[in-house]
C-alpha positions in Angstrom: -4.1 0.2 -0.8 -7.8 0.0 -1.8 -10.9 -2.0 -0.6 -14.1 -2.7 -1.5 -17.0 -3.4 0.8 -20.2 -4.5 -1.0 -23.4 -5.6 0.5 -25.0 -9.2 0.4 -28.1 -9.1 2.5 -28.9 -7.8 5.2 -26.1 -6.7 7.6 -23.9 -9.9 5.6 -21.0 -8.4 3.7 -18.1 -9.1 1.1 -14.7 -7.7 2.1 -11.5 -7.2 -0.5 -8.6 -5.3 -1.6 -5.5 -5.3 -3.3 -5.0 -8.4 -3.1 -8.3 -9.6 -4.4 -9.2 -12.1 -1.8 -12.8 -11.9 -1.0 -13.6 -12.5 2.4 -17.2 -12.6 4.3 -18.3 -10.2 7.3 -21.5 -11.2 9.1 -23.6 -10.6 12.4 -26.0 -13.0 13.9 -29.6 -13.6 13.7 -31.4 -10.5 15.8 -29.4 -8.1 14.1 -30.2 -9.4 10.1 -26.9 -11.4 9.8 -27.1 -14.4 8.9 -24.4 -15.6 11.4 -21.8 -17.0 7.9 -18.9 -14.8 8.5 -16.3 -13.1 10.9 -17.1 -9.5 12.6 -14.9 -7.3 12.2 -14.0 -6.9 15.5 -13.4 -10.8 15.6 -11.3 -9.8 12.1 -9.4 -7.0 13.5 -8.0 -9.6 16.3 -7.0 -12.3 13.5 -5.2 -9.1 11.5 -3.5 -8.9 14.4 -1.8 -12.4 15.3 -1.8 -12.7 10.9 0.6 -9.3 11.0 2.7 -10.5 14.1 3.0 -14.1 13.5 4.1 -13.3 10.0 6.9 -10.8 11.3 8.2 -13.1 13.9 8.5 -16.4 11.7 10.7 -13.9 9.2 12.9 -12.8 11.9 12.9 -16.7 13.6 14.6 -17.3 9.5 16.2 -14.3 9.6 17.8 -16.0 12.5 17.9 -19.2 11.2 16.6 -21.0 14.4 14.8 -23.3 14.1 11.4 -24.5 15.3 8.2 -26.8 14.6 5.7 -24.2 14.3 4.4 -20.7 15.6 0.5 -20.2 17.3 -0.7 -17.7 19.2 -4.5 -17.2 20.6 -5.3 -13.6 21.4 -7.6 -12.9 24.1 -9.0 -8.8 24.2 -11.4 -6.4 26.7 -13.9 -4.1 24.5 -15.2 -0.6 26.2 -19.2 -1.6 27.4 -20.7 1.4 25.6 -20.5 2.7 21.9 -18.3 2.7 20.0 -16.6 -0.7 22.0 -12.9 -0.4 21.3 -10.6 -2.2 22.2 -9.0 -1.7 25.9 -7.2 -4.6 26.2 -5.4 -7.4 24.0 -3.6 -10.4 25.1 -1.0 -12.3 22.8 0.0 -15.9 23.7 2.8 -17.0 22.0 3.4 -20.4 21.8 6.9 -21.9 20.1 7.0 -25.7 19.2 10.4 -27.2 18.7 13.4 -29.1 20.4 16.1 -26.4 22.3 14.3 -23.0 20.5 17.1 -20.8 22.1 14.4 -18.0 23.8 16.7 -15.3 23.7 15.9 -15.0 19.8 12.3 -15.9 20.5 12.3 -13.3 22.9 14.2 -10.6 20.1 11.5 -11.8 17.3 8.1 -11.3 19.6 9.6 -8.1 20.7 10.9 -6.4 17.3 7.3 -8.0 16.1 5.5 -5.8 18.7 7.5 -2.7 19.2 8.6 -2.1 15.3 6.9 -3.9 12.8 3.4 -5.4 13.1 1.5 -2.0 11.6 -1.4 -4.1 13.5 -0.2 -3.7 16.7 0.9 0.2 15.6 -2.6 0.8 15.4 -4.3 -1.0 17.9 -1.7 0.3 20.6 -3.4 3.5 20.2 -6.3 2.4 22.0 -5.7 -0.8 24.0 -3.2 -2.1 26.0 -1.5 -4.3 24.1 0.6 -7.0 26.2 2.2 -10.7 25.1 3.8 -13.6 26.4 5.7 -16.6 25.2 6.0 -20.6 25.4 8.4 -22.1 24.0 7.4 -25.8 23.6 9.5 -28.9 23.4 7.8 -31.6 21.1 
């Protein structure tokens, strides 16, 4: 994988990888930014949500689980001192649908977190990652 990052102005940057989609990264105005994009540490958590979300829906689909949709909320704590790495991360999975089998949801999430999600694997080296889930019948 290769990534290209270009300074736009101040601390505003554009980045893209092999998929060839540009993303905007920026900081607050008091640090020379324009508040025009996500912060790099925010992108790490977004990447975590995308990684595990893709795993979970793929696994649920393979298990032929019928559901309406999935939402993931992520909260994290960082160290006070630099580098301000994540120390604790919690994921809250919400699976929406009628009669969604809990055992299969749990298995999909466990497999994502402990086997498939590469972003979790990287972040786990510095942070305690916990998760819980809720099945919401609509």
